[in-house]
C-alpha positions in Angstrom: 111.0 121.1 107.9 112.9 120.4 111.0 114.8 117.0 110.1 117.4 116.3 108.2 117.9 115.0 104.9 120.6 112.2 103.9 121.2 110.1 100.7 123.6 107.6 100.1 124.9 107.4 96.3 127.7 105.7 94.3 128.0 103.2 91.2 126.7 99.4 91.3 128.2 97.1 94.2 129.3 100.5 96.3 127.7 99.0 99.6 124.9 101.8 99.8 122.3 98.9 101.1 124.6 97.8 104.1 126.0 101.3 104.8 122.7 102.3 105.1 121.6 99.7 107.1 124.8 100.1 109.6 124.0 104.0 109.9 120.6 103.6 111.0 121.6 101.2 113.8 124.6 103.4 115.0 122.2 106.5 115.1 119.7 104.8 116.3 121.8 103.9 119.5 122.6 107.4 119.8 119.3 108.3 120.1 118.5 109.8 116.7 115.0 108.7 115.0 115.7 107.7 111.6 114.1 106.6 108.8 115.7 104.8 106.2 114.3 103.8 102.8 115.4 103.5 99.0 114.9 104.7 95.2 113.3 103.7 93.3 110.4 102.7 95.9 109.9 103.3 99.3 106.4 103.0 98.9 103.6 100.9 97.4 103.2 103.1 94.1 107.0 103.4 93.6 107.6 100.0 94.1 105.7 99.3 91.6 107.7 101.8 88.9 110.6 99.8 90.3 109.6 97.0 89.0 109.2 98.1 85.8 112.2 100.1 85.6 114.9 97.4 87.0 112.9 94.2 85.1 115.8 92.5 83.2 113.6 91.8 80.6 112.6 95.7 79.7 116.0 95.7 78.0 113.9 98.0 75.0 113.1 100.7 77.5 113.6 104.3 75.9 116.4 106.2 78.1 113.5 109.3 78.1 111.4 106.8 79.7 113.7 105.6 82.1 114.1 109.1 83.4 110.6 109.9 83.4 109.7 106.6 85.5 112.5 107.6 88.2 111.3 111.2 88.2 107.4 109.7 88.9 108.6 107.3 91.7 110.6 110.0 93.7 107.8 112.5 93.0 105.6 109.6 94.9 108.5 108.7 97.4 109.0 112.5 98.5 105.3 113.4 99.1 104.3 109.8 101.0 107.7 109.2 103.1 110.4 111.6 102.6 108.5 115.0 103.5 106.5 113.7 106.4 109.8 112.2 108.2 111.1 115.7 107.6 108.5 117.5 109.0 108.2 115.3 112.0 111.7 116.1 112.6 113.4 113.1 111.6 117.0 112.3 110.2 115.9 110.3 106.3 118.7 108.0 105.0 117.9 107.4 101.4 119.4 104.8 99.2 119.7 107.0 95.9 118.1 110.4 95.0 118.1 112.9 92.4 121.8 112.6 91.9 121.7 108.9 90.5 119.1 110.4 87.9 121.4 113.1 86.9 124.6 110.6 86.4 123.1 107.4 85.1 120.1 109.1 82.7 121.7 112.5 82.1 125.4 111.7 82.3 125.6 107.6 81.1 122.7 107.8 79.2 123.8 110.7 77.4 120.7 112.7 78.0 122.3 115.9 79.4 121.9 116.7 83.1 120.7 119.7 82.3 117.5 118.0 80.9 117.5 115.3 83.8 117.7 117.8 86.2 114.9 119.9 85.2 112.3 116.8 85.0 113.7 116.0 88.5 112.8 119.4 90.0 109.3 119.6 88.6 108.9 116.3 91.0 110.8 117.0 93.8 109.7 121.0 94.3 113.3 121.9 95.8 113.1 119.3 98.5 117.2 118.5 97.8 119.1 116.3 100.2 121.3 118.7 102.8 123.9 115.9 103.0 124.9 113.5 100.3 127.5 110.6 100.6 129.0 109.2 97.8 130.4 105.9 98.3 133.2 105.9 95.4 134.0 102.5 94.3 136.7 101.6 90.8 133.5 100.2 88.4 135.5 97.1 88.1 135.5 96.5 92.0 132.0 97.1 92.1 130.6 94.8 89.2 133.4 92.3 91.1 131.1 92.5 94.1 127.9 92.0 92.5 129.0 88.9 90.8 130.3 87.7 94.4 127.3 88.5 96.2 124.9 85.7 95.4 121.8 87.0 97.3 122.2 90.3 95.8 118.8 91.6 93.7 120.3 91.6 90.2 118.4 94.3 88.0 118.3 95.2 84.2 121.3 97.7 85.1 123.4 95.0 86.0 123.1 93.9 82.2 125.0 97.0 81.1 128.6 96.7 80.0 131.9 98.1 81.6 131.4 101.3 79.4 128.5 102.2 80.7 129.3 102.0 84.1 132.7 103.8 83.8 130.4 106.6 82.4 128.0 106.2 85.8 131.6 106.6 87.6 132.9 109.7 85.2 129.3 111.1 86.4 129.2 110.8 90.4 132.9 112.3 89.8 131.3 115.4 87.3 128.1 116.0 89.9 130.8 115.7 92.9 132.7 118.8 91.4 129.2 120.6 90.7 128.2 120.3 94.6 131.1 120.1 96.8 129.3 121.2 99.7 126.6 119.1 99.7 128.5 115.8 98.4 130.7 114.0 100.3 133.1 111.2 99.0 133.6 108.1 100.8 136.5 105.5 99.8 134.3 102.9 99.6 136.7 100.1 98.5 137.7 100.3 102.5 136.5 97.7 104.6 133.2 97.8 105.7 133.0 98.7 109.0 135.7 101.4 107.9 133.2 103.0 105.3 130.0 103.1 107.8 132.6 105.1 110.5 133.8 107.3 108.0 130.2 108.1 106.6 128.8 108.8 110.3 131.3 111.1 110.8 130.3 113.0 107.8 126.8 112.9 109.3 127.8 114.2 112.9 129.8 116.7 111.8 126.9 118.0 109.4 124.6 117.7 112.3 126.5 118.9 115.0 127.0 122.2 112.5 123.8 122.4 111.5 122.6 122.5 115.2 124.9 125.4 116.3 123.5 127.5 113.6 119.9 126.8 115.1 121.5 128.0 118.3 
């Protein structure tokens, strides 16, 4: 695969979608071919699974069921969108990927990081992001943003209490320590323009390093 796979991660209200589109615009302007997508979703089958996972009515969903549905959606998304784009030499910017499952189901739902990683290793077949940007925002701040944003999609995860979102925050700090070379932390409590620029700087540094290694 000749492309470059970049994911954006963070808790609820971190601003991933806004940053994603800001990065897409700037990278396009610089001449890069960019594909933007999201999880769960990105392709028709995965979007249907998303409707089930995030439906606020399905509060009885078992944590293991949730983890398996995310992995299933990820697999279909990977084979239909991500791998073909990488094979075409494009940059893939994805709103969430495997780290979300490790954090939300493995850590916050307390299923176990290793257990959830095993499920997802079967789904992704070693196709890991080359760079992950962790948009770091305290849970209280993120939830305040959700409340203030009347146009944001409200989903089942938004109904979770503050304790759950605090565990999500802790989970992201954990995976950051586990994968320090791949995951780069961005201060997402700053202005949106600053967050986009800091994220872009991280991406360009990696792309330049990747190009130099390929020479």
